[in-house]
N, C-alpha and C positions, 0 to 999 in steps of 0.2 A: 484629464489634462488633454489639450489639443494635440492631435496626432502629429502634426507637423513640428510642434515644439519638441516633442520627445525625440523625433527622428533627427532634427537638426542638432540637438544637444549631443546625440551620439556621433553624428558626423564630425562635430568639433573635437570630440575626444580622440577620434582617429587622426585628426589633422593637427593636434596640439604642437607637434614638432615644427610645423611651419609658422607658429607664433601668430603675431598680430597681422602679418601680411595676409595669411589665409583668412583670418576673421574679417579683415577689412574688405575682402572680395565678396562677401555675402551681401545680399540685400539688407539695407539698414534695419528693417524690422526684425529680421531673423537674427542678425548679429546681436541685437539687443537681447533677444530671447536666449541666445546661447550664453550670454554673460550673466544671466540671472542666477543667484545663489540657489543651491538645492533647498527644497522645502521639506521640513519635517513632516512625516506622515504619508509620503507618496514615493513612487519609484524614481523620482528625480534625484534622490540621494544615491542611487545605484548607477555606476558607469560601466560595470563589467559583470557578465554572467559567464561562469566557467562550468562546463558539463564534463564530468569524468565518469564514464560508464565502464564498469568492470564486468567480469564474466561469471554467470552461472552459479548463483548461490540463492538460497531461499531465506526468508525472514526467520523462520523458526530455527534453521540451522545456525545462523549467526547470533540471533538475539532472543531465542526462546527462553533463556534463563535470566534475562535482564529484568530488573525490577521495573514496575510501573508501565509495562507495555502489554499488549495482547499476545502473550506467549504461552508458555507451559502452565502459567497460573490461571489461565482462562477458567472461570468458575463453571461455565456452561458450554463445554465443547460439544460439537455435533454428535448426537447419539447415532449408533449404528443399528439398523433393523435387526441384525442377528444378535445384538446385545453388546454392552460396553459402549465405548465412545471412540472418536476418531484418533485419540492419542495411542490407543492399543490396536495396531493394524492386524487384520487376519493374516496368518501365515500357515504353512503346511503343518506345523506342530503346535498351533495355537496362536495366541496373540503375541505380537512383537512390539516392544516399546522403543522409543528413541534411545540411542546409545551414544556415549560420548566419544568423540574423536580426540582422545586425550593427547596433548603434547607432552613430550618428555618420557612417555612410556609406550607410545605407539607412533606409527608414521601417519597419524591422522591429518597432519598438515597437507599431505598429498594423498588423495584417495583415488581409487579407480573410477573412471568416468561412468556416469549413470545415463541410461537412455533418456534423451530429452527431446524427442521428436513429437510431432503433433499427435500421431496415433497412440503412442504410449501415454502421452499426456491425457488424451481422451479416455484411455482405459483406466488410468489412476483416478481420474475425476469421476468416472462411472456415473455420468449424467448428473453429477452434483452430490453424490453420496460420499465421495472421498474415501472409499473403503478398499481400494485395490492398488495401493502404493507398492506393496511387495510383489504382487502379481505382475505389475507393469514395469517397475523400476528396480526391483531387487532389494536386498537387505541394506545395501550401502546408502539407499535413499534416506534412511532414518538416522543417519549420523548427525550429531550436533556438536557445537563448541560452547565453552563458557568463558568467563572473564580470564581465567588462567591461561586459556589457549590462545585467545585473540585480544590481548589487553589494549592494543591501540584502538581497535574498532569500538570497544566498550568505552574507552576514554573519549572518543569522538562523540558517542551518544550521550555521555555525561556532560559534555561541554556545549553541545549544539542541539538542534532540533532533529529528533529521529522520527521518521514517518512509519507508523506501524499498520497502515492500511494502504501502502503503496504496492500496486500490483504490476507485474509485467503486462504488456499489452496483448500478447498472444500466448495461448497455452502450447507453446512449441519452442523451437530452437532460436539461436542467436539472430540470424539474418532477418527474419520477419519482424522481430522485436526492434532491431536497430532501424529498420525501415520506418517504424512508427516514430522513433526518436527523431529522425531526420526529415520525415515527410508527412507524418500524421496518418499513414495508411500503409497497408500491404496490398492494396488494390483488390479489396474484397469483391467489388462489383465486376472485376475482370475486364476493365477498360483498357489495360495496358499489360496484357499477358499474365495477369494475376488470376486468382489470389495467390500470394506467395506464402507458402506454409512450410518451406524447407530451406536449407542452406544451399542455394543454387550458385555454384562457383562460376557458371557461364552466363550469369545475368547480364542483361543489357537493357535496363529499364529506361522508360522514356517520359514518365510523369515528372512534374516539377518538384524539386527539393526545396526545403526551407532556406538553405544557404543561397540558392539562386534568387529567392524572393528578397533576402537581405541585400544581395548584390544589386538587384534592380532598384532597391529603395535607397541605396547609398549608405547602408549601415555596415560598419566594419565587422569582419568575422575571420576566423582562421581555425584550421584543424592542426593540432600539434601531434604529429605522429613520427615515429622513428622508422628506420629501414625495415625492422620487423614490427609490423602492426597487427599481426595475427589475423589479417584480412577482416578487421573489425571496422574499417572505414566504409560505411554504407554508400558514400558518394562514389566510390570506385565501381559500384555496380550499375551506374547510370551512364548512358551513352554520351551525354553532354560533357561529363567529366572525363570519360575514357578518351574522348576526341579532343579535349582541351589542349591547345599548344602550350609549350613551355613559355612562360612570360605572361600568359593570360591570367586574369583574375581567378578563374575557376581552378586553373592548375596551381598557381602560386599559393592560394589560400586553402584549396581543398585536396590537392594531390601531392604536393611537394613534401618530401621527407626532411626532417630537421633533427638535429642533435637534441638530446634530452634537455640540455642547458638552455635551449632557445626560449622556453617558457619563462625560466627564471630571469633571463636577460631582459625580456620584454617587460616583466614586472619591475625589475630594477630601474629600467629606463622610462617607466610610466608610459609604455607603448603597447600595452595589452589591448587587443581589439574589444569592441563592445560585447561580442559573443565568441566564445571559444569552445571547441570540443577537444578533449585529450583522449588519446588512444594508447593503451599500454602494449608493450611487447608481450609475446606469448608467456614467457616464464614469469612475468610479474602481473598477469591478468587476473589472478585469483580463480582461474578455471580449476576444475576438480584436481588435476595433477599439479597445479601451481599453488604453492602455499599461500594462504591468506596473509601470513606475516611478512612474506616477501612483497606482496601487493601493498601491505601497510607501509613498508619502507618507501615504496614509490609514491604513495599518496602523501606521506609526510614530506617528501622532498618538494612537492608542489606547494603544500601549505607553508612550509618553511620559507619558500620564496616570497609568499604573500606577507608572512610575518615580518620579514626583513624590510619591507617597505610599507609602514603603517598608512601612508597616504593612499596607497592602492588598496590595501586591505580594507580601509574604512568605507570603500565604495564598491565592494565586490560581493557577489553571491557565488559560492562554489558548491555545486551539487554533486555529491558522490552517490552512485547508484549501481545497479546490476541490470544487464540486459534481459536476463531470464533466470529461472530458478535452477537450471541445469539438471532437472529431474529430481532434485532434492525436496524432501517432504515439507509441507506446511499444512496446518490444521484448519485454517480459516477458509470457508467457502468463498471463492472469488465471485464478485458481482457478474451476472450474466444477463445479456440482453434477452428480453422476451422473444419467443419464436417469431421469426419473420422480420425482425428489426432490420431496416435497410443498412447495408454496409457492415453488418455484424455476423453474417452467416456465410459459410462456404460449404458446398455439398450438403446443405441442410443441417450443418453442424455449427455450433457456436464458435466463433473465433476467439473470444475472450470475454472478460478479462482473464489473464493468466494468473499464475500463482504469485503470492506476495514475495517481494524482494526487499533487501535492505536499501533504504534511501536516507541519507543524512544531508540536511541543508546547513551548510557551513558559511557563516557570515557574521559580521559585527552586529547584525540585527536578528540573529538567531541564537545568541549565547544563552546559557542558563540551564541546559539539559532538559528541555521540554520534550514531550511527545505529542505529535500531531496525528489524530486518528481520522482525518478527512480522507475520502477515497481519492487516490491518485493513480495514474499510470504514466507511461512515457509521453503521452500527449499533454499531460499536465505541464511538462517542461516547456513544450511549445506554447502552451497557453500563457505561461509566465513570460516567455519571450514576446508573445503578442502584446502583453501589457507593457513590457519594458521598451520595445522598439516601435510599437504601432503597426508592425507588419503582420498581417493576418495569414493563417494557414487554413485554406478552405477544405483541405482533405480530411480534416477531423470530422468524424460522423456526429450527427445531432445527438445520438444517444450518449456517446462519450462526453460530449460537451455538457450534457445534463447531469452526469453522475461523477465525473472526474474533475476535481478542483484545479486551480491554477497555481498552487503552491504559495500564494500570498499569505495563507493562514500560518505558514511556518515562520513568517517574519514579523517582528514587531517594529514597524517603521516609525512608530511614534517615540521609540526609545532613542537615547543617545547611542552612537555606535560603541559596541563593546570591544575592549582590547583583545588581541589574540591571546588565548590562554597559554600560560607558561607551565601547565601541568601535564601536557601530553607526554607520554613515555617515549624513550628512545626506541627506535625500531631496528637499528642495525643489529643489536644483539639477538633479537627474536627472529630476525630474518636469517642470521647465521645458524641459530639453533634449529630452525626449520629445515635447513639443508642437511644438518646432521641427522635429525629425526627421520627424514625421508630416505636417507641413504642407509641407515643402520637399524632401524627399529621395525618390529612386525606390524602388519596392518591392524587397524582398529576393527573390532567386530562386536556384535551383540554379546553381552555377558550375562544373560539370564535376567535382565531387568524385568521388574514386575509392576512398575508404576511410572507415572510421569516424572521427568527429571525435576530436581529441586530448583527453585527460583530464588534469586537474591531478594532479601527483605527490603522494604522501603517503598517510597512513593516518588513520583516526579511530576512536575507541572504538566497539565493537559492544555493544549492550545484550544481556544474557542472553536466550536464546530457549528455548521449552518443547518443542523437537522433538529427536528423535534418530532420523532416518530411515535406512533401508538398502534397497538394491535390487540384485538380482543376476539372472543370466540362465542358463538351461539349455536344452539341446536333447535330443531323444529319439531321434534317428536316423531317425525316420519322417516328418520334415518339419515337426515342430512345435517352436515356440519358446515358452518360458514365462518370464515376468518375475515374480519373487517379490519382494514389497514388505513392509516391516515398519516399525514406528514404536515405539520404546521410550520416546518422550517422554510428556509429560503433557497435550499438546494434539493434536488431530487434525491430520494432515499432508496437505495437498492437493498433488497432482502430476498431470502429464499424460504419457502415453506416446504417442510419435509414430512411426509407421511411415514410413520414408523409402525403402525399397526392398525388394521381394520379399514384402511383407506388406500387409495392409489399411492404407491410409494415412490412414484416418479417426482423428484423435487420440482417445484414450480418457482420460477424466478420472476419477481415483480419489481418494477421501478415505480415508486409513488412520487408523483410530481410535487413541487412545492405548493403547499396549500391544497393538495389533492387527496383523494381517497381511492381505495380499490377493494375488491372482494374476491375471495376464492372459496368456492363451494365444493364439498366432497360428499359423496354417497358412501355410507358405511355398509358393512356386510350384514348378514342375516341376524347376527347377535347384537348389532348396533354399537359394539365397542370400537373406540378409536384412540389414537395417540398421534398428536401433531407437534412439531417444533418449528419455530420461526427464528431465523438467525439474520442479524443485520449488522451494520457498521457499529464500531465501538462497543462490542459485547451486548448489543441489543438482543434480547432473548425472550421468547415466550414458549411455554410448553403446556399443552392442553390435553388432558387424559380424561375420558369420560365415556358415557354411553348415550347415544342419540335416541334410543328407544325407551329408556327409563329416565330421561331427563326430568320428568315431572317430579321425581323424588329427590333430585339433586339440587343443591343451592345454585342460584344464578350469581355469577361473579363478574364484576366489571372494574377496571382500573381507570382512575382519572388523574391526569398529570397537570400540574400548574407550574410552568417554568418560571413565570414572573414571581409567583409567591413561594417558589421553591418548596412545593409540597406534592405528595403522592398519597392517594387514598384509595382503598378498595371498598366497593359497595357490595354487600352480601344480601341476597334476597331469597326468602323461602317461598317457592311457588305452590307447594302442596298444602295438605291439611294436617300434616304432622310436623312436630318440631324437629330440627336438625342440629346436632352438635358439630360445630365447625372449629377446626384448629388452624390458626394463622401462624406460620413459621416465618419469622423475620430474620433473614440471614445477616442483615446489616447490624442489628442490635443483638443478635444471637439470643433472641427471646422468642417464646411461643406463647400463644394465648388461646384458650378454648372457650367458646361461647355457644350458648344454646339459643338458636334462632326460633322464635315463636312462629307458628304457621302464618303464611302470607304477610310477612313483615320484612322490613329492610333495616340494615344496620351498616354504619360506616366505620372502617378501621383505618386509622392514619398510620402510614408506614414510616419507619425510621429512614433518615437520609444521612449519608456521610459524603460530604463534598458532592452532593447531588446524585450519588449512586443509590439505587434502590434494588432490593432483591427479596422477594417474598413468595411463599407458596401457601395456597389454601387447600386443605384436605378435609374430608368428612371423618370424624372420629369413628373408629371401628372399621374403617375401610382401608385397604392398602392403596399405595400410590398408583398401582396399576389399575385400580377401579375408578378413582376420581382424584385429580390433582391439577390445579391451575397455578402455573408459575409465571411471575413477571419479574424481569430483571433488566436493568439498563441504566442510562445516565440522562438526567435532565440537562439538555444542552442549553447554551445561552451565550451571552456576550462576555461573561466572566470566565477567566481561566480557573480550572479546578485541578485537583491532583488525582493521580491514578496509581494504584499500587496494591500490595497485599500485606 
């Protein structure tokens, strides 16, 4: 759509109170454009984007037990070099598993704060191994909630689109992450006193914020904040806003405090700006010591305001998210820029992406309880605003633009607007109960858990994704192992390669461009044994275990994916002069088949698919999985929505 058309449409939404007089003052051509009806299938149907960023929770802590998402049911969690997987974290007395912050029996609604600075974040990350959460963050980092504990949050996920690959922007605390939300950067290049990696209470930054860009473009915007805003308004850290006089646009829209009712009043009067940011008071922010259910009560008050005016609801996108994970545990390796990527490293250390955080897109165009597994971070919100307003944010790095989507995949703009659901639970009772729990009950603590938490059964719709990744492995007989990566999708695909045995164990982070390829080569040790894992978006997984020096006696294995034909097949080849008995374990069909491969022959095995999911392992009969095993698992992406679940 023409940029000017979008912008003038938004200008008119801000001026509607002036009626036809204001419209008549426009140039005739633009006045005609402003009166055109919204078109199905594009953002002209949207008049308001509301951003509500809360505090310091991880995805696994809130939604690890939810059905149909990449949570505790992940079939192939990252393996640890010392044994086990990332769900069981190394502790002083052995492995420690996530434990429930149970409401009604503990004060788990209000937990002790966990370290969430950059340096402990780097320690927990351990260069991408994710094996030092307890060392860096302590036992409290492993606490989680289920539906009984936070019923309103689960109800929102059931009603709207939940993003299960939404990462905070920086692996650190609140302020740097909120800078990404409002400006697209924390000044990694150091042009304006950055990089900002801590909560600096004396900040006086000078680069341009996105609200200033909106102001210059004539797009209406506002920050809704109360007297207590927990110092979560990033605009207050910038000189232009600190110096803005009362009555100026920057002060009135960005710095002025308002009663909580102001948002509801603007919705009722159809006077909501094109872009709004909401900031909660400290006690309702969902910060570690602030109960999630009290934050739920605040969230519901804003959504209730929209529900009471269907005309405004029908043209609004409300984004609920968290600024950072607060030091709380999550098991998915965050996408990381390759070493040396411009604007993505500080002190030769990666800035982000940070840990996954809960993000729910709430709109009449996101109803139905879908999950979207596209990679997002806080700059994704700015990219949606770019599409919505036509106002660009040049601070976003090229690498983030390549891997982080614009949130459009969370919306079905071709559908008729959905009514606001009448099934959301009341929040006042659970907020009151949280106060009682926090005041009277003992803290939650590990209780001897020995396994990953149980996950709700069922599936949920999966929004279409822009990826089509492939990865395979080959050996050369001289002790070298090569991983070949490809991406036939339309968006860059980030993944990580982890050496678990026999090779360099420093994880390598690779971004495969759309239509691109990449290779990673490893030298094995004197015995030639190796074990490698590859982890990517939407549970993309490969595990290759073998021996580079004796590969002449092992089968050669390759996977071929056909998204258009919805098929996946493995080709097995016997390179030597002796037959090999091969077993293919198909986890989707729960079947296994043993085949004898004649010398120097090839054979094709078609894999079972369930809603385009595949998961199979090839082993040599009579050998252990530690000697030879090739595992392929993932999802054939495409334009059609599928389901995800257990």
